Biopython code that builds the backbone (N, CA, C, O; Angstrom):
import numpy as np
from Bio.PDB.StructureBuilder import StructureBuilder

atoms = [
    (1, "MET", "N", (-6.180, 18.687, 29.282)),
    (1, "MET", "CA", (-5.333, 18.194, 28.209)),
    (1, "MET", "C", (-4.533, 16.986, 28.695)),
    (1, "MET", "O", (-4.164, 16.885, 29.865)),
    (2, "SER", "N", (-4.287, 16.108, 27.791)),
    (2, "SER", "CA", (-3.495, 14.941, 28.140)),
    (2, "SER", "C", (-2.006, 15.269, 27.995)),
    (2, "SER", "O", (-1.631, 16.341, 27.521)),
    (3, "LEU", "N", (-1.190, 14.338, 28.407)),
    (3, "LEU", "CA", (0.262, 14.534, 28.294)),
    (3, "LEU", "C", (0.697, 14.635, 26.847)),
    (3, "LEU", "O", (1.601, 15.406, 26.524)),
    (4, "ILE", "N", (0.064, 13.864, 25.967)),
    (4, "ILE", "CA", (0.409, 13.911, 24.546)),
    (4, "ILE", "C", (0.068, 15.283, 23.967)),
    (4, "ILE", "O", (0.860, 15.843, 23.210)),
    (5, "ASP", "N", (-1.090, 15.827, 24.309)),
    (5, "ASP", "CA", (-1.471, 17.155, 23.830)),
    (5, "ASP", "C", (-0.494, 18.211, 24.328)),
    (5, "ASP", "O", (-0.099, 19.102, 23.576)),
    (6, "ASP", "N", (-0.107, 18.112, 25.590)),
    (6, "ASP", "CA", (0.866, 19.065, 26.132)),
    (6, "ASP", "C", (2.198, 18.964, 25.394)),
    (6, "ASP", "O", (2.825, 19.975, 25.079)),
    (7, "PHE", "N", (2.614, 17.744, 25.127)),
    (7, "PHE", "CA", (3.895, 17.550, 24.438)),
    (7, "PHE", "C", (3.844, 18.101, 23.010)),
    (7, "PHE", "O", (4.771, 18.782, 22.572)),
    (8, "LEU", "N", (2.758, 17.804, 22.287)),
    (8, "LEU", "CA", (2.665, 18.250, 20.897)),
    (8, "LEU", "C", (2.511, 19.755, 20.772)),
    (8, "LEU", "O", (2.881, 20.327, 19.747)),
    (9, "HIS", "N", (1.978, 20.401, 21.782)),
    (9, "HIS", "CA", (1.840, 21.854, 21.738)),
    (9, "HIS", "C", (3.091, 22.578, 22.233)),
    (9, "HIS", "O", (3.181, 23.800, 22.118)),
    (10, "SER", "N", (4.051, 21.842, 22.779)),
    (10, "SER", "CA", (5.283, 22.475, 23.242)),
    (10, "SER", "C", (6.263, 22.631, 22.078)),
    (10, "SER", "O", (6.072, 22.046, 21.012)),
    (11, "ILE", "N", (7.300, 23.417, 22.289)),
    (11, "ILE", "CA", (8.318, 23.633, 21.256)),
    (11, "ILE", "C", (9.049, 22.333, 20.948)),
    (11, "ILE", "O", (9.321, 22.039, 19.784)),
    (12, "VAL", "N", (9.368, 21.560, 21.966)),
    (12, "VAL", "CA", (10.050, 20.282, 21.763)),
    (12, "VAL", "C", (9.178, 19.346, 20.925)),
    (12, "VAL", "O", (9.687, 18.635, 20.059)),
    (13, "GLY", "N", (7.885, 19.345, 21.176)),
    (13, "GLY", "CA", (6.968, 18.517, 20.392)),
    (13, "GLY", "C", (6.903, 18.942, 18.943)),
    (13, "GLY", "O", (6.851, 18.102, 18.045)),
    (14, "LYS", "N", (6.907, 20.247, 18.711)),
    (14, "LYS", "CA", (6.877, 20.735, 17.324)),
    (14, "LYS", "C", (8.180, 20.385, 16.598)),
    (14, "LYS", "O", (8.153, 20.012, 15.425)),
    (15, "ILE", "N", (9.312, 20.502, 17.283)),
    (15, "ILE", "CA", (10.591, 20.126, 16.673)),
    (15, "ILE", "C", (10.622, 18.628, 16.396)),
    (15, "ILE", "O", (11.101, 18.195, 15.348)),
    (16, "TRP", "N", (10.107, 17.833, 17.343)),
    (16, "TRP", "CA", (10.066, 16.386, 17.150)),
    (16, "TRP", "C", (9.192, 16.018, 15.947)),
    (16, "TRP", "O", (9.573, 15.163, 15.147)),
    (17, "CYS", "N", (8.023, 16.657, 15.814)),
    (17, "CYS", "CA", (7.124, 16.377, 14.680)),
    (17, "CYS", "C", (7.775, 16.774, 13.361)),
    (17, "CYS", "O", (7.670, 16.048, 12.373)),
    (18, "ALA", "N", (8.448, 17.926, 13.339)),
    (18, "ALA", "CA", (9.124, 18.365, 12.113)),
    (18, "ALA", "C", (10.250, 17.405, 11.741)),
    (18, "ALA", "O", (10.444, 17.104, 10.563)),
    (19, "THR", "N", (10.990, 16.926, 12.733)),
    (19, "THR", "CA", (12.063, 15.972, 12.469)),
    (19, "THR", "C", (11.510, 14.666, 11.923)),
    (19, "THR", "O", (12.060, 14.103, 10.977)),
    (20, "MET", "N", (10.427, 14.184, 12.514)),
    (20, "MET", "CA", (9.823, 12.945, 12.029)),
    (20, "MET", "C", (9.301, 13.106, 10.602)),
    (20, "MET", "O", (9.381, 12.173, 9.802)),
    (21, "LEU", "N", (8.769, 14.281, 10.283)),
    (21, "LEU", "CA", (8.283, 14.539, 8.930)),
    (21, "LEU", "C", (9.431, 14.573, 7.937)),
    (21, "LEU", "O", (9.336, 13.998, 6.853)),
    (22, "ILE", "N", (10.515, 15.246, 8.302)),
    (22, "ILE", "CA", (11.664, 15.347, 7.398)),
    (22, "ILE", "C", (12.303, 13.980, 7.187)),
    (22, "ILE", "O", (12.716, 13.658, 6.073)),
    (23, "LEU", "N", (12.390, 13.175, 8.240)),
    (23, "LEU", "CA", (13.005, 11.858, 8.113)),
    (23, "LEU", "C", (12.034, 10.822, 7.550)),
    (23, "LEU", "O", (12.449, 9.924, 6.817)),
    (24, "GLY", "N", (10.763, 10.933, 7.879)),
    (24, "GLY", "CA", (9.803, 9.908, 7.507)),
    (24, "GLY", "C", (9.266, 10.013, 6.098)),
    (24, "GLY", "O", (8.939, 8.996, 5.486)),
    (25, "LEU", "N", (9.168, 11.229, 5.565)),
    (25, "LEU", "CA", (8.601, 11.397, 4.229)),
    (25, "LEU", "C", (9.416, 10.694, 3.141)),
    (25, "LEU", "O", (8.828, 10.019, 2.296)),
    (26, "PRO", "N", (10.748, 10.827, 3.129)),
    (26, "PRO", "CA", (11.505, 10.063, 2.122)),
    (26, "PRO", "C", (11.393, 8.553, 2.311)),
    (26, "PRO", "O", (11.464, 7.799, 1.340)),
    (27, "LEU", "N", (11.216, 8.105, 3.565)),
    (27, "LEU", "CA", (11.097, 6.671, 3.800)),
    (27, "LEU", "C", (9.812, 6.100, 3.230)),
    (27, "LEU", "O", (9.753, 4.909, 2.927)),
    (28, "LEU", "N", (8.773, 6.927, 3.076)),
    (28, "LEU", "CA", (7.535, 6.450, 2.468)),
    (28, "LEU", "C", (7.753, 6.004, 1.024)),
    (28, "LEU", "O", (7.028, 5.145, 0.521)),
    (29, "PHE", "N", (8.750, 6.586, 0.359)),
    (29, "PHE", "CA", (9.050, 6.208, -1.021)),
    (29, "PHE", "C", (10.229, 5.244, -1.099)),
    (29, "PHE", "O", (10.273, 4.380, -1.975)),
    (30, "LEU", "N", (11.177, 5.391, -0.189)),
    (30, "LEU", "CA", (12.393, 4.588, -0.240)),
    (30, "LEU", "C", (12.155, 3.141, 0.179)),
    (30, "LEU", "O", (12.685, 2.227, -0.452)),
    (31, "VAL", "N", (11.381, 2.919, 1.216)),
    (31, "VAL", "CA", (11.167, 1.562, 1.717)),
    (31, "VAL", "C", (10.438, 0.688, 0.695)),
    (31, "VAL", "O", (10.904, -0.422, 0.437)),
    (32, "PRO", "N", (9.313, 1.122, 0.092)),
    (32, "PRO", "CA", (8.687, 0.261, -0.928)),
    (32, "PRO", "C", (9.600, 0.004, -2.122)),
    (32, "PRO", "O", (9.594, -1.095, -2.677)),
    (33, "TYR", "N", (10.388, 1.010, -2.527)),
    (33, "TYR", "CA", (11.322, 0.827, -3.637)),
    (33, "TYR", "C", (12.344, -0.252, -3.299)),
    (33, "TYR", "O", (12.624, -1.121, -4.124)),
    (34, "LEU", "N", (12.900, -0.203, -2.098)),
    (34, "LEU", "CA", (13.891, -1.201, -1.695)),
    (34, "LEU", "C", (13.273, -2.588, -1.576)),
    (34, "LEU", "O", (13.910, -3.578, -1.935)),
    (35, "VAL", "N", (12.050, -2.674, -1.081)),
    (35, "VAL", "CA", (11.388, -3.977, -0.967)),
    (35, "VAL", "C", (11.161, -4.583, -2.358)),
    (35, "VAL", "O", (11.397, -5.773, -2.567)),
    (36, "ILE", "N", (10.707, -3.768, -3.292)),
    (36, "ILE", "CA", (10.495, -4.257, -4.668)),
    (36, "ILE", "C", (11.819, -4.661, -5.296)),
    (36, "ILE", "O", (11.897, -5.692, -5.965)),
    (37, "LEU", "N", (12.860, -3.864, -5.091)),
    (37, "LEU", "CA", (14.171, -4.163, -5.660)),
    (37, "LEU", "C", (14.744, -5.451, -5.080)),
    (37, "LEU", "O", (15.257, -6.286, -5.825)),
    (38, "ILE", "N", (14.664, -5.623, -3.771)),
    (38, "ILE", "CA", (15.174, -6.840, -3.139)),
    (38, "ILE", "C", (14.369, -8.053, -3.589)),
    (38, "ILE", "O", (14.937, -9.117, -3.834)),
    (39, "GLY", "N", (13.046, -7.901, -3.700)),
    (39, "GLY", "CA", (12.213, -8.998, -4.184)),
    (39, "GLY", "C", (12.538, -9.380, -5.612)),
    (39, "GLY", "O", (12.582, -10.564, -5.947)),
    (40, "TYR", "N", (12.766, -8.384, -6.457)),
    (40, "TYR", "CA", (13.111, -8.656, -7.859)),
    (40, "TYR", "C", (14.450, -9.386, -7.949)),
    (40, "TYR", "O", (14.588, -10.347, -8.706)),
    (41, "GLU", "N", (15.431, -8.928, -7.177)),
    (41, "GLU", "CA", (16.737, -9.585, -7.185)),
    (41, "GLU", "C", (16.630, -11.018, -6.655)),
    (41, "GLU", "O", (17.308, -11.916, -7.153)),
    (42, "ALA", "N", (15.784, -11.229, -5.653)),
    (42, "ALA", "CA", (15.620, -12.581, -5.106)),
    (42, "ALA", "C", (14.984, -13.508, -6.135)),
    (42, "ALA", "O", (15.371, -14.672, -6.242)),
    (43, "VAL", "N", (14.019, -13.007, -6.887)),
    (43, "VAL", "CA", (13.382, -13.835, -7.911)),
    (43, "VAL", "C", (14.368, -14.124, -9.039)),
    (43, "VAL", "O", (14.351, -15.221, -9.598)),
    (44, "GLN", "N", (15.217, -13.174, -9.382)),
    (44, "GLN", "CA", (16.192, -13.389, -10.448)),
    (44, "GLN", "C", (17.250, -14.424, -10.057)),
    (44, "GLN", "O", (17.900, -15.000, -10.929)),
    (45, "GLU", "N", (17.427, -14.661, -8.771)),
    (45, "GLU", "CA", (18.386, -15.665, -8.320)),
    (45, "GLU", "C", (17.880, -17.089, -8.536)),
    (45, "GLU", "O", (18.666, -18.033, -8.463)),
    (46, "ILE", "N", (16.580, -17.263, -8.800)),
    (46, "ILE", "CA", (16.027, -18.600, -9.066)),
    (46, "ILE", "C", (16.517, -19.027, -10.440)),
    (46, "ILE", "O", (16.244, -18.365, -11.442)),
    (47, "GLU", "N", (17.245, -20.141, -10.480)),
    (47, "GLU", "CA", (17.881, -20.554, -11.735)),
    (47, "GLU", "C", (16.933, -21.293, -12.670)),
    (47, "GLU", "O", (17.089, -21.207, -13.888)),
    (48, "THR", "N", (15.970, -22.007, -12.142)),
    (48, "THR", "CA", (15.045, -22.759, -12.990)),
    (48, "THR", "C", (13.990, -21.810, -13.549)),
    (48, "THR", "O", (13.251, -21.192, -12.783)),
    (49, "PRO", "N", (13.910, -21.684, -14.889)),
    (49, "PRO", "CA", (12.942, -20.747, -15.478)),
    (49, "PRO", "C", (11.486, -21.057, -15.113)),
    (49, "PRO", "O", (10.675, -20.141, -14.977)),
    (50, "LEU", "N", (11.152, -22.335, -14.956)),
    (50, "LEU", "CA", (9.782, -22.691, -14.607)),
    (50, "LEU", "C", (9.417, -22.139, -13.233)),
    (50, "LEU", "O", (8.345, -21.556, -13.069)),
    (51, "TYR", "N", (10.285, -22.314, -12.254)),
    (51, "TYR", "CA", (10.008, -21.809, -10.911)),
    (51, "TYR", "C", (9.964, -20.281, -10.898)),
    (51, "TYR", "O", (9.134, -19.686, -10.210)),
    (52, "ARG", "N", (10.850, -19.656, -11.651)),
    (52, "ARG", "CA", (10.853, -18.183, -11.727)),
    (52, "ARG", "C", (9.541, -17.697, -12.329)),
    (52, "ARG", "O", (8.956, -16.732, -11.836)),
    (53, "ASP", "N", (9.071, -18.353, -13.389)),
    (53, "ASP", "CA", (7.805, -17.956, -13.999)),
    (53, "ASP", "C", (6.626, -18.221, -13.058)),
    (53, "ASP", "O", (5.666, -17.451, -13.043)),
    (54, "LEU", "N", (6.689, -19.287, -12.287)),
    (54, "LEU", "CA", (5.627, -19.556, -11.320)),
    (54, "LEU", "C", (5.581, -18.479, -10.238)),
    (54, "LEU", "O", (4.498, -18.082, -9.808)),
    (55, "VAL", "N", (6.729, -18.007, -9.799)),
    (55, "VAL", "CA", (6.764, -16.943, -8.798)),
    (55, "VAL", "C", (6.157, -15.672, -9.383)),
    (55, "VAL", "O", (5.363, -15.003, -8.721)),
    (56, "TYR", "N", (6.526, -15.335, -10.622)),
    (56, "TYR", "CA", (5.935, -14.159, -11.266)),
    (56, "TYR", "C", (4.417, -14.323, -11.415)),
    (56, "TYR", "O", (3.670, -13.363, -11.225)),
    (57, "PHE", "N", (3.964, -15.526, -11.753)),
    (57, "PHE", "CA", (2.536, -15.792, -11.893)),
    (57, "PHE", "C", (1.809, -15.604, -10.564)),
    (57, "PHE", "O", (0.731, -15.011, -10.525)),
    (58, "VAL", "N", (2.390, -16.101, -9.485)),
    (58, "VAL", "CA", (1.772, -15.959, -8.163)),
    (58, "VAL", "C", (1.685, -14.487, -7.773)),
    (58, "VAL", "O", (0.662, -14.047, -7.248)),
    (59, "ILE", "N", (2.743, -13.724, -8.022)),
    (59, "ILE", "CA", (2.729, -12.287, -7.719)),
    (59, "ILE", "C", (1.646, -11.585, -8.535)),
    (59, "ILE", "O", (0.918, -10.744, -8.009)),
    (60, "PHE", "N", (1.540, -11.927, -9.815)),
    (60, "PHE", "CA", (0.521, -11.332, -10.676)),
    (60, "PHE", "C", (-0.883, -11.683, -10.182)),
    (60, "PHE", "O", (-1.762, -10.822, -10.147)),
    (61, "GLU", "N", (-1.092, -12.933, -9.805)),
    (61, "GLU", "CA", (-2.414, -13.353, -9.325)),
    (61, "GLU", "C", (-2.785, -12.655, -8.023)),
    (61, "GLU", "O", (-3.940, -12.274, -7.835)),
    (62, "ILE", "N", (-1.826, -12.485, -7.126)),
    (62, "ILE", "CA", (-2.100, -11.773, -5.872)),
    (62, "ILE", "C", (-2.508, -10.336, -6.172)),
    (62, "ILE", "O", (-3.455, -9.820, -5.577)),
    (63, "CYS", "N", (-1.796, -9.689, -7.095)),
    (63, "CYS", "CA", (-2.155, -8.310, -7.464)),
    (63, "CYS", "C", (-3.531, -8.253, -8.119)),
    (63, "CYS", "O", (-4.312, -7.345, -7.836)),
    (64, "LEU", "N", (-3.833, -9.208, -8.986)),
    (64, "LEU", "CA", (-5.124, -9.233, -9.670)),
    (64, "LEU", "C", (-6.273, -9.464, -8.693)),
    (64, "LEU", "O", (-7.296, -8.783, -8.769)),
    (65, "ILE", "N", (-6.115, -10.405, -7.788)),
    (65, "ILE", "CA", (-7.171, -10.679, -6.804)),
    (65, "ILE", "C", (-7.362, -9.480, -5.883)),
    (65, "ILE", "O", (-8.491, -9.126, -5.545)),
    (66, "THR", "N", (-6.256, -8.853, -5.476)),
    (66, "THR", "CA", (-6.364, -7.658, -4.642)),
    (66, "THR", "C", (-7.103, -6.554, -5.376)),
    (66, "THR", "O", (-7.944, -5.879, -4.782)),
    (67, "PHE", "N", (-6.808, -6.354, -6.662)),
    (67, "PHE", "CA", (-7.500, -5.340, -7.454)),
    (67, "PHE", "C", (-8.995, -5.634, -7.531)),
    (67, "PHE", "O", (-9.816, -4.736, -7.346)),
    (68, "VAL", "N", (-9.346, -6.876, -7.799)),
    (68, "VAL", "CA", (-10.760, -7.240, -7.927)),
    (68, "VAL", "C", (-11.492, -7.043, -6.605)),
    (68, "VAL", "O", (-12.588, -6.484, -6.580)),
    (69, "VAL", "N", (-10.902, -7.490, -5.525)),
    (69, "VAL", "CA", (-11.566, -7.372, -4.223)),
    (69, "VAL", "C", (-11.704, -5.909, -3.819)),
    (69, "VAL", "O", (-12.755, -5.507, -3.320)),
    (70, "LYS", "N", (-10.672, -5.115, -4.024)),
    (70, "LYS", "CA", (-10.718, -3.716, -3.611)),
    (70, "LYS", "C", (-11.685, -2.901, -4.462)),
    (70, "LYS", "O", (-12.332, -1.988, -3.948)),
    (71, "THR", "N", (-11.799, -3.209, -5.750)),
    (71, "THR", "CA", (-12.624, -2.377, -6.626)),
    (71, "THR", "C", (-14.082, -2.796, -6.677)),
    (71, "THR", "O", (-14.899, -2.050, -7.217)),
    (72, "THR", "N", (-14.446, -3.944, -6.147)),
    (72, "THR", "CA", (-15.855, -4.328, -6.192)),
    (72, "THR", "C", (-16.699, -3.484, -5.251)),
    (72, "THR", "O", (-17.927, -3.515, -5.330)),
    (73, "SER", "N", (-16.064, -2.733, -4.363)),
    (73, "SER", "CA", (-16.838, -1.852, -3.492)),
    (73, "SER", "C", (-16.975, -0.450, -4.073)),
    (73, "SER", "O", (-17.639, 0.394, -3.473)),
    (74, "VAL", "N", (-16.360, -0.178, -5.236)),
    (74, "VAL", "CA", (-16.469, 1.123, -5.886)),
    (74, "VAL", "C", (-17.578, 1.017, -6.940)),
    (74, "VAL", "O", (-17.551, 0.120, -7.783)),
    (75, "ASN", "N", (-18.534, 1.917, -6.891)),
    (75, "ASN", "CA", (-19.707, 1.805, -7.758)),
    (75, "ASN", "C", (-19.375, 1.860, -9.238)),
    (75, "ASN", "O", (-20.014, 1.166, -10.028)),
    (76, "TRP", "N", (-18.390, 2.668, -9.644)),
    (76, "TRP", "CA", (-18.054, 2.747, -11.071)),
    (76, "TRP", "C", (-17.609, 1.397, -11.582)),
    (76, "TRP", "O", (-18.025, 0.976, -12.661)),
    (77, "PHE", "N", (-16.764, 0.704, -10.823)),
    (77, "PHE", "CA", (-16.315, -0.623, -11.230)),
    (77, "PHE", "C", (-17.476, -1.608, -11.201)),
    (77, "PHE", "O", (-17.588, -2.463, -12.080)),
    (78, "ARG", "N", (-18.332, -1.495, -10.202)),
    (78, "ARG", "CA", (-19.459, -2.410, -10.114)),
    (78, "ARG", "C", (-20.375, -2.251, -11.323)),
    (78, "ARG", "O", (-20.892, -3.242, -11.838)),
    (79, "LYS", "N", (-20.584, -1.017, -11.785)),
    (79, "LYS", "CA", (-21.510, -0.761, -12.879)),
    (79, "LYS", "C", (-20.901, -1.092, -14.242)),
    (79, "LYS", "O", (-21.565, -1.702, -15.080)),
    (80, "HIS", "N", (-19.648, -0.698, -14.473)),
    (80, "HIS", "CA", (-19.083, -0.779, -15.821)),
    (80, "HIS", "C", (-18.240, -2.029, -16.073)),
    (80, "HIS", "O", (-18.212, -2.536, -17.195)),
    (81, "ILE", "N", (-17.568, -2.521, -15.068)),
    (81, "ILE", "CA", (-16.672, -3.649, -15.318)),
    (81, "ILE", "C", (-17.286, -4.961, -14.863)),
    (81, "ILE", "O", (-17.347, -5.920, -15.632)),
    (82, "TRP", "N", (-17.742, -5.010, -13.621)),
    (82, "TRP", "CA", (-18.205, -6.276, -13.087)),
    (82, "TRP", "C", (-19.681, -6.532, -13.367)),
    (82, "TRP", "O", (-20.151, -7.654, -13.177)),
    (83, "ARG", "N", (-20.424, -5.516, -13.816)),
    (83, "ARG", "CA", (-21.859, -5.631, -14.095)),
    (83, "ARG", "C", (-22.640, -6.063, -12.860)),
    (83, "ARG", "O", (-23.543, -6.895, -12.936)),
    (84, "LEU", "N", (-22.281, -5.495, -11.749)),
    (84, "LEU", "CA", (-22.980, -5.769, -10.498)),
    (84, "LEU", "C", (-23.890, -4.595, -10.182)),
    (84, "LEU", "O", (-23.646, -3.488, -10.661)),
    (85, "PRO", "N", (-24.934, -4.805, -9.388)),
    (85, "PRO", "CA", (-25.772, -3.664, -9.007)),
    (85, "PRO", "C", (-24.990, -2.695, -8.130)),
    (85, "PRO", "O", (-24.107, -3.093, -7.370)),
    (86, "GLU", "N", (-25.330, -1.419, -8.251)),
    (86, "GLU", "CA", (-24.622, -0.391, -7.483)),
    (86, "GLU", "C", (-24.947, -0.535, -6.011)),
    (86, "GLU", "O", (-26.045, -0.951, -5.641)),
    (87, "LEU", "N", (-23.974, -0.185, -5.169)),
    (87, "LEU", "CA", (-24.182, -0.210, -3.723)),
    (87, "LEU", "C", (-24.953, 1.025, -3.284)),
    (87, "LEU", "O", (-24.778, 2.110, -3.839)),
    (88, "LYS", "N", (-25.791, 0.851, -2.299)),
    (88, "LYS", "CA", (-26.549, 1.966, -1.760)),
    (88, "LYS", "C", (-25.680, 2.746, -0.774)),
    (88, "LYS", "O", (-24.909, 2.157, -0.015)),
    (89, "ASP", "N", (-25.809, 4.074, -0.788)),
    (89, "ASP", "CA", (-25.077, 4.890, 0.165)),
    (89, "ASP", "C", (-25.724, 4.759, 1.535)),
    (89, "ASP", "O", (-26.949, 4.764, 1.655)),
    (90, "ASP", "N", (-24.896, 4.642, 2.567)),
    (90, "ASP", "CA", (-25.401, 4.520, 3.935)),
    (90, "ASP", "C", (-25.534, 5.866, 4.609)),
    (90, "ASP", "O", (-25.829, 5.928, 5.802)),
    (91, "GLN", "N", (-25.325, 6.947, 3.874)),
    (91, "GLN", "CA", (-25.397, 8.283, 4.472)),
    (91, "GLN", "C", (-26.857, 8.666, 4.685)),
    (91, "GLN", "O", (-27.694, 8.506, 3.797)),
    (92, "THR", "N", (-27.142, 9.172, 5.873)),
    (92, "THR", "CA", (-28.523, 9.588, 6.179)),
    (92, "THR", "C", (-28.531, 11.005, 6.637)),
    (92, "THR", "O", (-29.592, 11.549, 6.944)),
]
sb = StructureBuilder()
sb.init_structure("model")
sb.init_model(0)
sb.init_chain("A")
sb.init_seg("    ")
for serial, (resi, resn, name, xyz) in enumerate(atoms, 1):
    if name == "N":
        sb.init_residue(resn, " ", resi, " ")
    sb.init_atom(name, np.array(xyz, "f"), 0.0, 1.0, " ", f" {name:<3s}", serial, name[0])
structure = sb.get_structure()
């Protein structure tokens, strides 16, 4: 066994893992919320409506491109939305 395995199987390791879970799980939801909130407040500080709308447009385009790129590898999207041929499974 390695040192990490010994540590995780000890009582101190189990307490450490439980503490990280209790502290880390709320942060999985809190950190993205705070990032979105801070970003929204920063965009609202832009006084020129044209620049504010351009920032919103860029954010929307980034989300749209990410959606398109991520979903083109899913066969349902390839078949029904993009009209692309289905990908072959590599499982043998």
